[in-house]
N, C-alpha and C positions, 0 to 999 in steps of 0.2 A: 260502927263496923260490926258485922256479925259473921259467923262461920260461913253462912250461905252467901254473904255479900261482903267479902273482905276488902274490896277496892271501890267503894261507891264514888269517891271523888274522882278517880281516874275515869270511871264510866261516864260521869256527868261532863267531864271535860271533853271526852271523845264525842259524846252526843252534841255538845256545843259546837265543836269543831266541824262535825259533819253537817250541821245546819239543815238546810232544806233538802239536801240530797237524801235519797232513800238509803236504807242500810245496804241493800243489794248493790246499788250504784257505787256507794262508797267502798264497799268490799271489793267489787270488781276493779276499781281504780287502783287499789293497793295490793291486789293479788291474793285475797283471802276469801273464805266462804262467808256468806251473809250471817250464818249462825255464829261465826267467830266474832263479828262485830256486835251481835246481840249479847254474847257472853261478856264482852268488854264493857258494853254500856250498862249491863245489869250488875257490873262489879264482881263478876264471878272469876274472871281471868284478867291477866295483864297482857298487853301486846308483847310479842317477842322482838328481838333486835331487828330482824328483817322487816317486820311490820312497822316498827318505829321509823326505820330508814325510809321505807316506802311512803309513809305519811309525810316525812320531811321532804322527800323528792317531789311528790305529787302536789302537796298543799302547803309546804313550808311551815309545818307544825313542829314547833320546838319539842323534842322528846323530853327534855327536862320539865317543861311546862305540863305536858301530858301526864307524866308520872307523878310529879311532886307539886305542881302548881307554881313552882319557882321558874324564873326565866321569862321569856317573852310569850305573852298570850297572843293569839292570832290577831293581826291588825285588820284583816278583812272579816266580815261576817261569813257565816256558812253559805248564805245565799250569794254573796259576792264571789266567793271562791267557786261556787257551782257555775255561775254565769261565765267566769273566766275559763273554767275547764271546758264548758260547752263551746266557747269561742275558739279555744285552742284546738279542739277536735274538729272544727268545721273546715270545710273546703275553702279555697280562696273565694269562690263565689258566695258561699255561705257567710264568710267573714264580712264581705262587702255589704251583704244584705243586713246583717246584724248591726254593722256600723251605721248604715243609712237609717235604720229604724231607731237606734239609740239617739242619733243626732236629731232626728225629727221629733222624737218624744221630748228630749231636753228642751229644744227650741219651743215646742208647743207649751210645755209647762211654764217656761219663762214668760211666754205671751199670755198665759191663762189669767194672769193678774189683771190684764187689760180687757180680755174678751173671751168668754166661754165658747161662742161659736167658732172663733179662730182656732181654739184648742181642738175642737172636734174635727175641723177641716184638716189641721196639721196631722192629727193622729190617723185620719183617713188616708192622707198622703203617705204617711209612713207605712201603712199597710199595703198601699199600692206599690211603694218602692220595694217592699219585701217580695211581693208577688212577682213583680217584673224582674227582680234580680234572680228569682228562681227559674224563670223561663229563658231559654236560649234565644238569642236574637239572630235573625238571619244574617248571613255574611253579605256584605255589599259587593 
């Protein structure tokens, strides 16, 4: 710990919790400026109570863990939380497309042990499912 960087462990935990999300995206989701997240991650500042509450509400990040390292570490990776946040923000049609793609990818990966060409075909089908879910179908 230095004078310029008094909270390095807090900064590392926030960066870990942010995962694959950009600092700007993470900041927008909790209602702060991107530079605020940068200062937290650099260990220059601590999140205030409102920011800790927002991180709990948006990402279920335990404030005790963020500040002290005690308590519950995130159960999902940053990438998993990012995917979940994207899903939650999607329209009903977007959610159906994401579900179709995820299902097709999992099924393809399960079959990949048996046949690589089947995997490529299933992934192609998943892409087609996503494309067709994005298009409006004519009413009968």
